[in-house]
N, C-alpha and C positions, 0 to 999 in steps of 0.2 A: 757326727763324723769329723776325724780327724787323720786325714790324711797330710802323710812325709813324703819324702825322697830319702829315697836310701842303697840304697849296696846293701848285694840279695846274701843272708849271710849264711852260710855254712849250714849254723840250726834250719833256717830258713827251707834250702833250697834239699834238705833233706825232709822236713815236715810236710810238705807241699808231694815231694817229689820229683820235682822239676828233672832233674837228672832223664827219668824214667818219659817227661813229655818232651825233651826236647832229643831224643834220638831222632834220626832220620830228617833231621828240621831244623834250617841254619840259623837258630839262637843265634845274639850275637852280645846282646843286652845283658847284661849283669846288675841293674840296678834298675827299681821299682814305686813306686805310691800304695804305700799300705794306712792303711785302719789296722791298728793291731785290735783295739778295743772289738770293731764290728766284725773282722776279720771278713774282710774283703781287701783282695787285690788287683793292683794293672801294669804290665811290662807292655812293653813295644820289644815285638818279639819277631817282627819283618817292614823291612822298607823300599821301594823303589825308589829308586830317586826322578827317573824318564817321565814316569808315569803322572805326577808320581803316587802312590798309593802307598801307608800304613795297613799295620797285621798288629792286632793290638789282641791279650791273654787277660781275663779278665777271671775272676775269683770269688763268686760271692754268694753265702748261704748253700756252703758243700754245694758246689755246684761251675763249671767250669765252661768258659765262652771266650770264646777269639770272633772278632772281626774287625771286619774291611775298611776304614776311612780312603777318601777319593778326594786327598788336597784342590781348590777346588780355587780357593781366594786368597792370597797374604796381604794385608794391608797392616802398612809401617810407617806409625809414628811419633811420635817425640816421648821418649820410655816404653815403646809398649809395642810385641810385635799381635797384629789378631787372622786368627788361624779363622776360617771358616773349609768346615768337612761337608762331603756328604756317603753317609752311613752303608756298603753296597750290599755289605749280608753279613749275619751273627748265626752262629752256629754254639751246639751246645754240645759240648765231650765229655761221651761217655763212657765208660770202658774201655778205652783207647779205640773209641769210632767218635766217628762225627753225627751227629745226628738232627737234621735242619731244624729252626724252627724261625717260624717270623718273631719279627719282634717286639708285637705286641705280646706275645706270651710269654717272655725271657721275665718278665718283669722288674729293667732293668733301666733304670732313671736312668733318660738321656742326660738329666742337670749333671748329674753324680758326676756319667765318667766326663763328659768336656770341664768338671774343677780336677780330675783325676790328673785326666792328658796336659790342663793348662800347671796345672803344680810339678806336672812327670819332667816338662818344656822349662817352670822353672831353673831345676833343682839340676836338670844335667845341663841347661846353660852355664848357671852361673859356678857349679861345678871346675866345668870350662875358662867361664872366663869371670875369673874373682873378682878381677877391679871392676867388671860391668855390673851391673846391673837394669833389666827390663821384665815387663809384668810382660808376662802372656796370655791371653783371652782368646781358649777356642768356641767355638757354635758348627752344632754338627745338624744337618738336616737330614733327614727320614725319605727325601722324596725325589724327581725330579729338577733338578737346577737350572 
């Protein structure tokens, strides 16, 4: 898989019907990480910095998922930032409604999500800070910390 960070084009917005998905939701991110060959994408759709929690949308195998990550630790090292998250929920969106599912039945590989979020964070940081380069590492826990 070859994930890339990019702004979402008008063509892709129409292809995935993103305008319809955003009705009544506070989506503000206009970028994503996508693997066009495998037809997988991920975008951040909400963040609450006070908690801090982050809501993500993932499209894979013609299924759309939303999941929430709670930030539990950040370690800054020379040239890198390591994020540790707790996966608190995941749901499959089907025909304009949420269908609750457990993580095991979703078929989503946690390592792939970690890689996609690392690329997303790296890409969005690089766009804002052209003269600075950091490596972002993301680790997701499925259980209580």
